[in-house]
Predicted model as a PDB file, atoms N, CA, C, CB and O in Angstrom, pLDDT in the B-factor column:
MODEL        1                                                                  
ATOM      1  N   MET A   1     106.198 109.047  92.007  1.00 87.00           N  
ATOM      2  CA  MET A   1     104.945 108.240  92.118  1.00 87.00           C  
ATOM      3  C   MET A   1     103.520 109.014  91.494  1.00 87.00           C  
ATOM      4  CB  MET A   1     104.760 107.911  93.754  1.00 87.00           C  
ATOM      5  O   MET A   1     102.615 108.459  90.872  1.00 87.00           O  
ATOM      6  N   LEU A   2     103.593 110.042  91.757  1.00 91.00           N  
ATOM      7  CA  LEU A   2     102.241 111.332  91.537  1.00 91.00           C  
ATOM      8  C   LEU A   2     102.787 111.782  90.005  1.00 91.00           C  
ATOM      9  CB  LEU A   2     102.272 113.098  93.005  1.00 91.00           C  
ATOM     10  O   LEU A   2     101.917 112.024  89.168  1.00 91.00           O  
ATOM     11  N   THR A   3     104.206 111.902  89.615  1.00 91.00           N  
ATOM     12  CA  THR A   3     104.365 112.493  88.109  1.00 91.00           C  
ATOM     13  C   THR A   3     104.743 111.687  87.223  1.00 91.00           C  
ATOM     14  CB  THR A   3     105.264 113.515  87.938  1.00 91.00           C  
ATOM     15  O   THR A   3     104.717 112.063  86.052  1.00 91.00           O  
ATOM     16  N   ARG A   4     105.236 110.239  87.587  1.00 92.00           N  
ATOM     17  CA  ARG A   4     105.734 109.699  86.616  1.00 92.00           C  
ATOM     18  C   ARG A   4     104.742 108.177  86.797  1.00 92.00           C  
ATOM     19  CB  ARG A   4     107.471 109.707  86.722  1.00 92.00           C  
ATOM     20  O   ARG A   4     104.676 107.548  87.853  1.00 92.00           O  
ATOM     21  N   PRO A   5     103.841 107.695  85.181  1.00 93.00           N  
ATOM     22  CA  PRO A   5     102.911 106.708  85.307  1.00 93.00           C  
ATOM     23  C   PRO A   5     103.810 105.307  85.447  1.00 93.00           C  
ATOM     24  CB  PRO A   5     101.873 106.762  84.027  1.00 93.00           C  
ATOM     25  O   PRO A   5     103.152 104.274  85.578  1.00 93.00           O  
ATOM     26  N   ASP A   6     104.864 105.227  85.434  1.00 95.00           N  
ATOM     27  CA  ASP A   6     105.962 104.245  85.230  1.00 95.00           C  
ATOM     28  C   ASP A   6     105.909 103.853  87.027  1.00 95.00           C  
ATOM     29  CB  ASP A   6     107.691 105.042  84.425  1.00 95.00           C  
ATOM     30  O   ASP A   6     105.575 102.774  87.515  1.00 95.00           O  
ATOM     31  N   SER A   7     106.304 104.975  87.688  1.00 94.00           N  
ATOM     32  CA  SER A   7     106.200 104.706  88.937  1.00 94.00           C  
ATOM     33  C   SER A   7     105.189 104.404  89.718  1.00 94.00           C  
ATOM     34  CB  SER A   7     106.591 105.404  89.365  1.00 94.00           C  
ATOM     35  O   SER A   7     105.336 103.582  90.623  1.00 94.00           O  
ATOM     36  N   ALA A   8     104.292 104.875  89.542  1.00 94.00           N  
ATOM     37  CA  ALA A   8     102.748 104.708  89.884  1.00 94.00           C  
ATOM     38  C   ALA A   8     102.337 103.412  89.713  1.00 94.00           C  
ATOM     39  CB  ALA A   8     101.818 105.550  89.045  1.00 94.00           C  
ATOM     40  O   ALA A   8     101.582 102.963  90.576  1.00 94.00           O  
ATOM     41  N   ALA A   9     102.691 102.636  88.708  1.00 95.00           N  
ATOM     42  CA  ALA A   9     102.419 101.353  88.174  1.00 95.00           C  
ATOM     43  C   ALA A   9     103.223 100.406  89.140  1.00 95.00           C  
ATOM     44  CB  ALA A   9     102.847 101.234  86.597  1.00 95.00           C  
ATOM     45  O   ALA A   9     102.546  99.450  89.522  1.00 95.00           O  
ATOM     46  N   ILE A  10     104.666 100.453  89.682  1.00 96.00           N  
ATOM     47  CA  ILE A  10     105.179  99.789  90.148  1.00 96.00           C  
ATOM     48  C   ILE A  10     104.710 100.018  91.406  1.00 96.00           C  
ATOM     49  CB  ILE A  10     106.274  99.792  89.847  1.00 96.00           C  
ATOM     50  O   ILE A  10     104.683  98.950  92.018  1.00 96.00           O  
ATOM     51  N   VAL A  11     104.282 101.046  92.147  1.00 95.00           N  
ATOM     52  CA  VAL A  11     103.843 101.243  93.443  1.00 95.00           C  
ATOM     53  C   VAL A  11     102.415 100.264  93.890  1.00 95.00           C  
ATOM     54  CB  VAL A  11     103.575 102.848  93.523  1.00 95.00           C  
ATOM     55  O   VAL A  11     102.136  99.566  94.865  1.00 95.00           O  
ATOM     56  N   ARG A  12     101.785 100.602  92.737  1.00 95.00           N  
ATOM     57  CA  ARG A  12     100.389  99.591  92.745  1.00 95.00           C  
ATOM     58  C   ARG A  12     100.690  98.259  92.609  1.00 95.00           C  
ATOM     59  CB  ARG A  12      99.348  99.846  91.563  1.00 95.00           C  
ATOM     60  O   ARG A  12     100.147  97.508  93.419  1.00 95.00           O  
ATOM     61  N   SER A  13     101.480  97.735  91.720  1.00 96.00           N  
ATOM     62  CA  SER A  13     101.951  96.377  91.488  1.00 96.00           C  
ATOM     63  C   SER A  13     102.250  95.859  92.917  1.00 96.00           C  
ATOM     64  CB  SER A  13     103.258  96.319  90.488  1.00 96.00           C  
ATOM     65  O   SER A  13     101.665  94.916  93.451  1.00 96.00           O  
ATOM     66  N   ILE A  14     103.181  96.557  93.431  1.00 96.00           N  
ATOM     67  CA  ILE A  14     104.014  95.973  94.763  1.00 96.00           C  
ATOM     68  C   ILE A  14     102.867  95.770  95.882  1.00 96.00           C  
ATOM     69  CB  ILE A  14     105.331  97.183  95.403  1.00 96.00           C  
ATOM     70  O   ILE A  14     102.824  94.815  96.657  1.00 96.00           O  
ATOM     71  N   ILE A  15     101.883  96.909  95.825  1.00 96.00           N  
ATOM     72  CA  ILE A  15     100.855  96.798  97.031  1.00 96.00           C  
ATOM     73  C   ILE A  15      99.576  95.682  96.689  1.00 96.00           C  
ATOM     74  CB  ILE A  15     100.157  98.442  97.315  1.00 96.00           C  
ATOM     75  O   ILE A  15      98.848  95.262  97.588  1.00 96.00           O  
ATOM     76  N   THR A  16      99.433  95.300  95.338  1.00 96.00           N  
ATOM     77  CA  THR A  16      98.644  94.266  94.810  1.00 96.00           C  
ATOM     78  C   THR A  16      99.150  93.160  95.071  1.00 96.00           C  
ATOM     79  CB  THR A  16      98.419  94.312  93.557  1.00 96.00           C  
ATOM     80  O   THR A  16      98.410  92.322  95.586  1.00 96.00           O  
ATOM     81  N   LEU A  17     100.411  92.849  94.827  1.00 97.00           N  
ATOM     82  CA  LEU A  17     101.334  91.524  95.073  1.00 97.00           C  
ATOM     83  C   LEU A  17     101.401  91.295  96.750  1.00 97.00           C  
ATOM     84  CB  LEU A  17     103.083  91.787  94.378  1.00 97.00           C  
ATOM     85  O   LEU A  17     101.407  90.152  97.208  1.00 97.00           O  
ATOM     86  N   ALA A  18     101.444  92.339  97.511  1.00 96.00           N  
ATOM     87  CA  ALA A  18     101.668  92.136  98.984  1.00 96.00           C  
ATOM     88  C   ALA A  18     100.503  91.706  99.372  1.00 96.00           C  
ATOM     89  CB  ALA A  18     102.101  93.304  99.805  1.00 96.00           C  
ATOM     90  O   ALA A  18     100.420  90.722 100.106  1.00 96.00           O  
ATOM     91  N   GLN A  19      99.421  92.379  98.937  1.00 95.00           N  
ATOM     92  CA  GLN A  19      97.826  92.144  99.328  1.00 95.00           C  
ATOM     93  C   GLN A  19      97.547  90.497  99.436  1.00 95.00           C  
ATOM     94  CB  GLN A  19      96.710  92.866  97.999  1.00 95.00           C  
ATOM     95  O   GLN A  19      97.257  89.805 100.412  1.00 95.00           O  
ATOM     96  N   ASP A  20      97.779  90.115  97.858  1.00 97.00           N  
ATOM     97  CA  ASP A  20      97.320  89.125  97.471  1.00 97.00           C  
ATOM     98  C   ASP A  20      98.203  87.550  98.387  1.00 97.00           C  
ATOM     99  CB  ASP A  20      97.466  89.368  95.824  1.00 97.00           C  
ATOM    100  O   ASP A  20      97.798  86.415  98.638  1.00 97.00           O  
ATOM    101  N   LEU A  21      99.343  88.175  98.612  1.00 97.00           N  
ATOM    102  CA  LEU A  21      99.911  87.191  99.923  1.00 97.00           C  
ATOM    103  C   LEU A  21      99.821  87.552 100.817  1.00 97.00           C  
ATOM    104  CB  LEU A  21     101.070  86.802 100.116  1.00 97.00           C  
ATOM    105  O   LEU A  21     100.787  87.353 101.553  1.00 97.00           O  
ATOM    106  N   HIS A  22      98.898  88.152 101.266  1.00 97.00           N  
ATOM    107  CA  HIS A  22      98.517  88.790 102.743  1.00 97.00           C  
ATOM    108  C   HIS A  22      99.836  89.013 103.355  1.00 97.00           C  
ATOM    109  CB  HIS A  22      97.552  87.760 103.792  1.00 97.00           C  
ATOM    110  O   HIS A  22     100.452  88.098 103.902  1.00 97.00           O  
ATOM    111  N   ILE A  23     100.244  90.121 103.278  1.00 96.00           N  
ATOM    112  CA  ILE A  23     101.865  90.663 103.564  1.00 96.00           C  
ATOM    113  C   ILE A  23     101.175  92.238 103.802  1.00 96.00           C  
ATOM    114  CB  ILE A  23     103.348  90.460 101.891  1.00 96.00           C  
ATOM    115  O   ILE A  23     100.529  92.830 102.937  1.00 96.00           O  
ATOM    116  N   GLY A  24     101.454  92.736 105.111  1.00 95.00           N  
ATOM    117  CA  GLY A  24     101.144  94.285 105.224  1.00 95.00           C  
ATOM    118  C   GLY A  24     102.037  95.115 104.512  1.00 95.00           C  
ATOM    119  O   GLY A  24     103.212  94.838 104.272  1.00 95.00           O  
ATOM    120  N   VAL A  25     101.458  96.112 104.194  1.00 94.00           N  
ATOM    121  CA  VAL A  25     102.497  97.094 103.307  1.00 94.00           C  
ATOM    122  C   VAL A  25     102.768  98.376 103.918  1.00 94.00           C  
ATOM    123  CB  VAL A  25     101.929  97.469 101.851  1.00 94.00           C  
ATOM    124  O   VAL A  25     101.841  99.141 104.185  1.00 94.00           O  
ATOM    125  N   VAL A  26     103.827  98.628 104.128  1.00 94.00           N  
ATOM    126  CA  VAL A  26     104.072 100.087 104.713  1.00 94.00           C  
ATOM    127  C   VAL A  26     104.885 100.819 103.765  1.00 94.00           C  
ATOM    128  CB  VAL A  26     104.828 100.107 106.144  1.00 94.00           C  
ATOM    129  O   VAL A  26     105.978 100.372 103.418  1.00 94.00           O  
ATOM    130  N   ALA A  27     104.360 102.080 103.255  1.00 95.00           N  
ATOM    131  CA  ALA A  27     104.935 102.912 102.330  1.00 95.00           C  
ATOM    132  C   ALA A  27     105.872 103.838 103.134  1.00 95.00           C  
ATOM    133  CB  ALA A  27     103.867 103.659 101.514  1.00 95.00           C  
ATOM    134  O   ALA A  27     105.400 104.277 104.183  1.00 95.00           O  
ATOM    135  N   GLU A  28     107.011 104.167 102.833  1.00 94.00           N  
ATOM    136  CA  GLU A  28     107.927 104.983 103.073  1.00 94.00           C  
ATOM    137  C   GLU A  28     108.139 106.283 102.621  1.00 94.00           C  
ATOM    138  CB  GLU A  28     108.729 104.472 102.860  1.00 94.00           C  
ATOM    139  O   GLU A  28     107.851 106.446 101.435  1.00 94.00           O  
ATOM    140  N   GLY A  29     108.553 107.243 103.212  1.00 94.00           N  
ATOM    141  CA  GLY A  29     109.095 108.479 102.691  1.00 94.00           C  
ATOM    142  C   GLY A  29     107.814 109.273 102.168  1.00 94.00           C  
ATOM    143  O   GLY A  29     108.023 110.189 101.373  1.00 94.00           O  
ATOM    144  N   VAL A  30     106.428 108.976 102.576  1.00 95.00           N  
ATOM    145  CA  VAL A  30     105.309 109.656 102.483  1.00 95.00           C  
ATOM    146  C   VAL A  30     105.418 111.193 102.897  1.00 95.00           C  
ATOM    147  CB  VAL A  30     104.367 108.947 103.250  1.00 95.00           C  
ATOM    148  O   VAL A  30     105.370 111.443 104.101  1.00 95.00           O  
ATOM    149  N   GLU A  31     105.555 112.194 102.027  1.00 95.00           N  
ATOM    150  CA  GLU A  31     105.951 113.574 102.681  1.00 95.00           C  
ATOM    151  C   GLU A  31     104.839 114.524 102.226  1.00 95.00           C  
ATOM    152  CB  GLU A  31     107.505 114.164 102.186  1.00 95.00           C  
ATOM    153  O   GLU A  31     104.933 115.619 102.780  1.00 95.00           O  
ATOM    154  N   THR A  32     103.672 114.401 101.257  1.00 96.00           N  
ATOM    155  CA  THR A  32     102.518 115.244 101.084  1.00 96.00           C  
ATOM    156  C   THR A  32     101.673 114.388 101.207  1.00 96.00           C  
ATOM    157  CB  THR A  32     102.346 116.018  99.928  1.00 96.00           C  
ATOM    158  O   THR A  32     101.767 113.161 101.187  1.00 96.00           O  
ATOM    159  N   THR A  33     100.387 115.400 101.405  1.00 95.00           N  
ATOM    160  CA  THR A  33      98.804 114.612 101.232  1.00 95.00           C  
ATOM    161  C   THR A  33      98.435 114.246 100.021  1.00 95.00           C  
ATOM    162  CB  THR A  33      97.585 115.443 101.621  1.00 95.00           C  
ATOM    163  O   THR A  33      97.449 113.512  99.951  1.00 95.00           O  
ATOM    164  N   GLU A  34      99.071 114.625  98.855  1.00 96.00           N  
ATOM    165  CA  GLU A  34      98.810 114.065  97.844  1.00 96.00           C  
ATOM    166  C   GLU A  34      99.386 112.634  97.599  1.00 96.00           C  
ATOM    167  CB  GLU A  34      99.113 114.897  96.998  1.00 96.00           C  
ATOM    168  O   GLU A  34      98.678 111.775  97.072  1.00 96.00           O  
ATOM    169  N   GLN A  35     100.644 112.384  97.972  1.00 96.00           N  
ATOM    170  CA  GLN A  35     101.143 110.913  98.111  1.00 96.00           C  
ATOM    171  C   GLN A  35     100.544 110.081  98.713  1.00 96.00           C  
ATOM    172  CB  GLN A  35     102.199 110.751  98.619  1.00 96.00           C  
ATOM    173  O   GLN A  35     100.339 108.918  98.364  1.00 96.00           O  
ATOM    174  N   LEU A  36     100.105 110.784  99.986  1.00 95.00           N  
ATOM    175  CA  LEU A  36      98.906 109.872 100.862  1.00 95.00           C  
ATOM    176  C   LEU A  36      97.416 109.734 100.368  1.00 95.00           C  
ATOM    177  CB  LEU A  36      98.698 110.534 102.322  1.00 95.00           C  
ATOM    178  O   LEU A  36      96.788 108.733 100.714  1.00 95.00           O  
ATOM    179  N   GLY A  37      96.957 110.468  99.759  1.00 94.00           N  
ATOM    180  CA  GLY A  37      95.787 110.134  99.187  1.00 94.00           C  
ATOM    181  C   GLY A  37      96.016 109.208  98.087  1.00 94.00           C  
ATOM    182  O   GLY A  37      95.161 108.348  97.881  1.00 94.00           O  
ATOM    183  N   ARG A  38      96.955 109.261  97.421  1.00 94.00           N  
ATOM    184  CA  ARG A  38      97.025 108.204  96.293  1.00 94.00           C  
ATOM    185  C   ARG A  38      97.313 106.970  97.064  1.00 94.00           C  
ATOM    186  CB  ARG A  38      98.194 108.492  95.109  1.00 94.00           C  
ATOM    187  O   ARG A  38      96.556 106.012  96.913  1.00 94.00           O  
ATOM    188  N   LEU A  39      98.359 106.882  97.901  1.00 95.00           N  
ATOM    189  CA  LEU A  39      98.488 105.424  98.603  1.00 95.00           C  
ATOM    190  C   LEU A  39      96.998 104.988  99.309  1.00 95.00           C  
ATOM    191  CB  LEU A  39      99.788 105.493  99.919  1.00 95.00           C  
ATOM    192  O   LEU A  39      96.733 103.791  99.424  1.00 95.00           O  
ATOM    193  N   ARG A  40      96.205 105.854  99.696  1.00 93.00           N  
ATOM    194  CA  ARG A  40      94.939 105.458 100.075  1.00 93.00           C  
ATOM    195  C   ARG A  40      94.236 104.767  99.110  1.00 93.00           C  
ATOM    196  CB  ARG A  40      94.224 106.473 100.464  1.00 93.00           C  
ATOM    197  O   ARG A  40      93.630 103.733  99.392  1.00 93.00           O  
ATOM    198  N   GLN A  41      94.259 105.269  97.918  1.00 93.00           N  
ATOM    199  CA  GLN A  41      93.512 104.906  96.940  1.00 93.00           C  
ATOM    200  C   GLN A  41      93.772 103.498  96.445  1.00 93.00           C  
ATOM    201  CB  GLN A  41      93.646 105.825  95.983  1.00 93.00           C  
ATOM    202  O   GLN A  41      93.035 102.675  95.901  1.00 93.00           O  
ATOM    203  N   THR A  42      95.147 103.473  96.830  1.00 92.00           N  
ATOM    204  CA  THR A  42      95.616 101.940  96.318  1.00 92.00           C  
ATOM    205  C   THR A  42      95.407 100.788  97.491  1.00 92.00           C  
ATOM    206  CB  THR A  42      97.388 101.952  95.893  1.00 92.00           C  
ATOM    207  O   THR A  42      95.617  99.605  97.221  1.00 92.00           O  
ATOM    208  N   SER A  43      94.982 101.205  98.810  1.00 91.00           N  
ATOM    209  CA  SER A  43      94.723 100.453  99.858  1.00 91.00           C  
ATOM    210  C   SER A  43      95.972 100.097 100.314  1.00 91.00           C  
ATOM    211  CB  SER A  43      93.883  99.386  99.606  1.00 91.00           C  
ATOM    212  O   SER A  43      96.198  98.966 100.745  1.00 91.00           O  
ATOM    213  N   CYS A  44      96.824 100.987 100.254  1.00 93.00           N  
ATOM    214  CA  CYS A  44      98.046 100.522 101.321  1.00 93.00           C  
ATOM    215  C   CYS A  44      97.774 100.647 102.843  1.00 93.00           C  
ATOM    216  CB  CYS A  44      99.379 101.444 101.088  1.00 93.00           C  
ATOM    217  O   CYS A  44      97.159 101.566 103.383  1.00 93.00           O  
ATOM    218  N   ASP A  45      98.380  99.485 103.490  1.00 93.00           N  
ATOM    219  CA  ASP A  45      97.995  99.336 104.930  1.00 93.00           C  
ATOM    220  C   ASP A  45      98.414 100.611 105.577  1.00 93.00           C  
ATOM    221  CB  ASP A  45      98.677  98.066 105.648  1.00 93.00           C  
ATOM    222  O   ASP A  45      97.517 101.370 105.946  1.00 93.00           O  
ATOM    223  N   GLU A  46      99.601 100.930 105.755  1.00 92.00           N  
ATOM    224  CA  GLU A  46     100.355 102.240 106.526  1.00 92.00           C  
ATOM    225  C   GLU A  46     101.350 102.771 105.724  1.00 92.00           C  
ATOM    226  CB  GLU A  46     101.097 101.898 107.924  1.00 92.00           C  
ATOM    227  O   GLU A  46     101.981 102.373 104.745  1.00 92.00           O  
ATOM    228  N   VAL A  47     101.317 103.988 106.538  1.00 93.00           N  
ATOM    229  CA  VAL A  47     102.637 104.740 105.998  1.00 93.00           C  
ATOM    230  C   VAL A  47     103.574 105.771 106.750  1.00 93.00           C  
ATOM    231  CB  VAL A  47     102.225 105.484 104.902  1.00 93.00           C  
ATOM    232  O   VAL A  47     103.126 106.474 107.656  1.00 93.00           O  
ATOM    233  N   GLN A  48     104.679 105.822 106.404  1.00 93.00           N  
ATOM    234  CA  GLN A  48     105.492 106.772 107.178  1.00 93.00           C  
ATOM    235  C   GLN A  48     106.424 107.624 106.490  1.00 93.00           C  
ATOM    236  CB  GLN A  48     106.216 106.104 108.102  1.00 93.00           C  
ATOM    237  O   GLN A  48     106.813 107.451 105.335  1.00 93.00           O  
ATOM    238  N   GLY A  49     106.728 108.470 107.197  1.00 93.00           N  
ATOM    239  CA  GLY A  49     107.370 109.746 106.196  1.00 93.00           C  
ATOM    240  C   GLY A  49     107.256 110.983 107.175  1.00 93.00           C  
ATOM    241  O   GLY A  49     106.714 110.958 108.280  1.00 93.00           O  
ATOM    242  N   TYR A  50     107.925 112.179 106.515  1.00 93.00           N  
ATOM    243  CA  TYR A  50     107.892 113.386 107.054  1.00 93.00           C  
ATOM    244  C   TYR A  50     106.445 113.874 107.063  1.00 93.00           C  
ATOM    245  CB  TYR A  50     108.802 114.260 106.348  1.00 93.00           C  
ATOM    246  O   TYR A  50     106.383 114.946 107.666  1.00 93.00           O  
ATOM    247  N   LEU A  51     105.506 113.549 106.700  1.00 92.00           N  
ATOM    248  CA  LEU A  51     104.200 113.988 106.573  1.00 92.00           C  
ATOM    249  C   LEU A  51     103.774 113.570 107.982  1.00 92.00           C  
ATOM    250  CB  LEU A  51     103.358 113.358 105.313  1.00 92.00           C  
ATOM    251  O   LEU A  51     103.358 114.447 108.740  1.00 92.00           O  
ATOM    252  N   ILE A  52     103.844 112.325 108.381  1.00 87.00           N  
ATOM    253  CA  ILE A  52     103.300 111.916 109.358  1.00 87.00           C  
ATOM    254  C   ILE A  52     104.278 112.379 110.976  1.00 87.00           C  
ATOM    255  CB  ILE A  52     103.114 110.363 108.953  1.00 87.00           C  
ATOM    256  O   ILE A  52     103.758 112.343 112.091  1.00 87.00           O  
ATOM    257  N   GLY A  53     105.692 112.773 110.716  1.00 84.00           N  
ATOM    258  CA  GLY A  53     106.441 112.995 111.796  1.00 84.00           C  
ATOM    259  C   GLY A  53     107.982 112.991 111.528  1.00 84.00           C  
ATOM    260  O   GLY A  53     108.453 112.294 110.630  1.00 84.00           O  
ATOM    261  N   ARG A  54     108.715 113.746 112.286  1.00 86.00           N  
ATOM    262  CA  ARG A  54     110.007 114.067 111.644  1.00 86.00           C  
ATOM    263  C   ARG A  54     110.793 113.154 112.539  1.00 86.00           C  
ATOM    264  CB  ARG A  54     110.491 115.710 111.629  1.00 86.00           C  
ATOM    265  O   ARG A  54     110.334 112.626 113.551  1.00 86.00           O  
ATOM    266  N   PRO A  55     111.982 113.016 112.096  1.00 86.00           N  
ATOM    267  CA  PRO A  55     113.135 111.965 113.292  1.00 86.00           C  
ATOM    268  C   PRO A  55     113.336 113.085 114.438  1.00 86.00           C  
ATOM    269  CB  PRO A  55     115.164 111.393 112.476  1.00 86.00           C  
ATOM    270  O   PRO A  55     113.397 114.314 114.400  1.00 86.00           O  
ATOM    271  N   VAL A  56     113.414 112.122 115.479  1.00 86.00           N  
ATOM    272  CA  VAL A  56     113.852 112.840 116.791  1.00 86.00           C  
ATOM    273  C   VAL A  56     114.924 112.101 117.130  1.00 86.00           C  
ATOM    274  CB  VAL A  56     112.815 112.914 117.990  1.00 86.00           C  
ATOM    275  O   VAL A  56     115.129 110.961 116.712  1.00 86.00           O  
ATOM    276  N   SER A  57     115.817 112.870 118.079  1.00 89.00           N  
ATOM    277  CA  SER A  57     117.023 112.626 119.002  1.00 89.00           C  
ATOM    278  C   SER A  57     116.719 111.015 119.689  1.00 89.00           C  
ATOM    279  CB  SER A  57     117.104 114.006 120.330  1.00 89.00           C  
ATOM    280  O   SER A  57     115.522 110.751 119.804  1.00 89.00           O  
ATOM    281  N   ALA A  58     117.605 110.043 120.102  1.00 87.00           N  
ATOM    282  CA  ALA A  58     117.242 109.226 121.022  1.00 87.00           C  
ATOM    283  C   ALA A  58     116.949 109.903 122.373  1.00 87.00           C  
ATOM    284  CB  ALA A  58     118.201 108.268 121.097  1.00 87.00           C  
ATOM    285  O   ALA A  58     116.145 109.415 123.168  1.00 87.00           O  
ATOM    286  N   ASP A  59     117.565 110.938 122.587  1.00 86.00           N  
ATOM    287  CA  ASP A  59     117.458 111.325 124.290  1.00 86.00           C  
ATOM    288  C   ASP A  59     115.745 112.007 124.348  1.00 86.00           C  
ATOM    289  CB  ASP A  59     118.987 112.872 124.882  1.00 86.00           C  
ATOM    290  O   ASP A  59     115.270 112.215 125.464  1.00 86.00           O  
ATOM    291  N   ARG A  60     114.997 112.285 123.234  1.00 87.00           N  
ATOM    292  CA  ARG A  60     113.845 112.643 122.908  1.00 87.00           C  
ATOM    293  C   ARG A  60     112.651 111.566 122.957  1.00 87.00           C  
ATOM    294  CB  ARG A  60     114.030 113.169 121.726  1.00 87.00           C  
ATOM    295  O   ARG A  60     111.508 111.879 123.292  1.00 87.00           O  
ATOM    296  N   ILE A  61     112.990 110.419 122.631  1.00 83.00           N  
ATOM    297  CA  ILE A  61     112.107 109.450 121.892  1.00 83.00           C  
ATOM    298  C   ILE A  61     111.325 109.044 122.990  1.00 83.00           C  
ATOM    299  CB  ILE A  61     112.823 108.216 121.112  1.00 83.00           C  
ATOM    300  O   ILE A  61     110.189 108.657 122.721  1.00 83.00           O  
ATOM    301  N   PHE A  62     111.786 109.047 124.519  1.00 84.00           N  
ATOM    302  CA  PHE A  62     110.581 108.528 125.488  1.00 84.00           C  
ATOM    303  C   PHE A  62     109.562 109.604 125.924  1.00 84.00           C  
ATOM    304  CB  PHE A  62     111.187 107.920 126.866  1.00 84.00           C  
ATOM    305  O   PHE A  62     108.434 109.244 126.260  1.00 84.00           O  
ATOM    306  N   ALA A  63     109.928 110.977 125.935  1.00 82.00           N  
ATOM    307  CA  ALA A  63     109.119 111.712 126.401  1.00 82.00           C  
ATOM    308  C   ALA A  63     107.944 111.990 124.912  1.00 82.00           C  
ATOM    309  CB  ALA A  63     110.006 113.000 127.098  1.00 82.00           C  
ATOM    310  O   ALA A  63     106.785 112.344 125.124  1.00 82.00           O  
ATOM    311  N   LEU A  64     108.448 111.776 123.538  1.00 78.00           N  
ATOM    312  CA  LEU A  64     107.513 111.800 122.610  1.00 78.00           C  
ATOM    313  C   LEU A  64     106.472 110.480 122.646  1.00 78.00           C  
ATOM    314  CB  LEU A  64     108.258 111.945 121.329  1.00 78.00           C  
ATOM    315  O   LEU A  64     105.247 110.528 122.532  1.00 78.00           O  
ATOM    316  N   LEU A  65     107.123 109.554 122.794  1.00 78.00           N  
ATOM    317  CA  LEU A  65     106.416 108.176 123.442  1.00 78.00           C  
ATOM    318  C   LEU A  65     105.284 108.316 124.178  1.00 78.00           C  
ATOM    319  CB  LEU A  65     107.271 107.443 124.379  1.00 78.00           C  
ATOM    320  O   LEU A  65     104.193 107.852 123.847  1.00 78.00           O  
ATOM    321  N   ASP A  66     105.564 109.122 125.454  1.00 79.00           N  
ATOM    322  CA  ASP A  66     104.600 109.373 126.547  1.00 79.00           C  
ATOM    323  C   ASP A  66     103.549 110.224 126.200  1.00 79.00           C  
ATOM    324  CB  ASP A  66     105.212 109.919 127.680  1.00 79.00           C  
ATOM    325  O   ASP A  66     102.657 110.454 127.016  1.00 79.00           O  
ATOM    326  N   GLN A  67     103.551 110.725 125.068  1.00 77.00           N  
ATOM    327  CA  GLN A  67     102.462 111.897 124.638  1.00 77.00           C  
ATOM    328  C   GLN A  67     101.184 111.242 124.326  1.00 77.00           C  
ATOM    329  CB  GLN A  67     102.912 112.795 123.274  1.00 77.00           C  
ATOM    330  O   GLN A  67     100.268 112.006 124.022  1.00 77.00           O  
ATOM    331  N   ASN A  68     100.878 109.684 124.343  1.00 66.00           N  
ATOM    332  CA  ASN A  68     100.015 108.983 123.759  1.00 66.00           C  
ATOM    333  C   ASN A  68      99.123 109.405 122.706  1.00 66.00           C  
ATOM    334  CB  ASN A  68      99.434 108.584 124.572  1.00 66.00           C  
ATOM    335  O   ASN A  68      97.907 109.597 122.705  1.00 66.00           O  
ATOM    336  N   LYS A  69     100.083 109.513 121.731  1.00 64.00           N  
ATOM    337  CA  LYS A  69      99.907 109.785 120.307  1.00 64.00           C  
ATOM    338  C   LYS A  69      99.454 108.385 119.546  1.00 64.00           C  
ATOM    339  CB  LYS A  69     101.333 110.398 119.695  1.00 64.00           C  
ATOM    340  O   LYS A  69      99.829 107.278 119.932  1.00 64.00           O  
ATOM    341  N   GLN A  70      98.671 108.583 118.511  1.00 61.00           N  
ATOM    342  CA  GLN A  70      98.604 107.255 117.595  1.00 61.00           C  
ATOM    343  C   GLN A  70     100.115 107.479 116.589  1.00 61.00           C  
ATOM    344  CB  GLN A  70      96.852 107.225 116.457  1.00 61.00           C  
ATOM    345  O   GLN A  70     100.497 108.417 115.890  1.00 61.00           O  
ATOM    346  N   TRP A  71     100.587 106.408 116.851  1.00 57.00           N  
ATOM    347  CA  TRP A  71     101.901 106.192 115.997  1.00 57.00           C  
ATOM    348  C   TRP A  71     101.990 105.388 114.656  1.00 57.00           C  
ATOM    349  CB  TRP A  71     102.830 105.521 116.842  1.00 57.00           C  
ATOM    350  O   TRP A  71     102.949 105.109 113.936  1.00 57.00           O  
ATOM    351  N   SER A  72     100.738 105.132 114.579  1.00 58.00           N  
ATOM    352  CA  SER A  72     100.770 104.304 113.186  1.00 58.00           C  
ATOM    353  C   SER A  72      99.506 105.112 112.018  1.00 58.00           C  
ATOM    354  CB  SER A  72     100.252 102.349 113.622  1.00 58.00           C  
ATOM    355  O   SER A  72      98.340 105.262 112.383  1.00 58.00           O  
ATOM    356  N   THR A  73      99.882 105.453 110.955  1.00 58.00           N  
ATOM    357  CA  THR A  73      98.778 106.366 110.258  1.00 58.00           C  
ATOM    358  C   THR A  73      98.299 105.104 109.370  1.00 58.00           C  
ATOM    359  CB  THR A  73      99.393 107.944 109.275  1.00 58.00           C  
ATOM    360  O   THR A  73      99.112 104.474 108.694  1.00 58.00           O  
ATOM    361  N   PRO A  74      97.101 104.819 109.411  1.00 62.00           N  
ATOM    362  CA  PRO A  74      96.454 103.735 108.585  1.00 62.00           C  
ATOM    363  C   PRO A  74      96.231 104.744 107.134  1.00 62.00           C  
ATOM    364  CB  PRO A  74      94.803 103.013 109.421  1.00 62.00           C  
ATOM    365  O   PRO A  74      95.680 105.843 107.184  1.00 62.00           O  
ATOM    366  N   ALA A  75      96.721 104.188 105.996  1.00 60.00           N  
ATOM    367  CA  ALA A  75      96.799 104.793 104.722  1.00 60.00           C  
ATOM    368  C   ALA A  75      95.214 104.438 104.142  1.00 60.00           C  
ATOM    369  CB  ALA A  75      98.169 104.124 103.769  1.00 60.00           C  
ATOM    370  O   ALA A  75      94.570 105.197 103.418  1.00 60.00           O  
ATOM    371  N   ALA A  76      94.840 103.361 104.542  1.00 58.00           N  
ATOM    372  CA  ALA A  76      93.438 102.892 104.045  1.00 58.00           C  
ATOM    373  C   ALA A  76      92.295 103.549 104.526  1.00 58.00           C  
ATOM    374  CB  ALA A  76      93.200 101.547 104.352  1.00 58.00           C  
ATOM    375  O   ALA A  76      91.177 103.197 104.149  1.00 58.00           O  
TER     376      ALA A  76                                                      
ENDMDL                                                                          
END                                                                             
């Protein structure tokens, strides 16, 4: 998305289409602040990926959820 203009165009097009259809958009695989910044510029609704949090094992999920953290990261 950051290095290939054709990939960036596809991402922008998908986000625009979803917005026109009033469908929320979640970008997956966000790993860098640069990717997050670009998605914010395109008004992506939410993001997920290693930048936000790493996967955890099933036995740790309840302890993680009890920390009262915000588990959704608005991109816009």
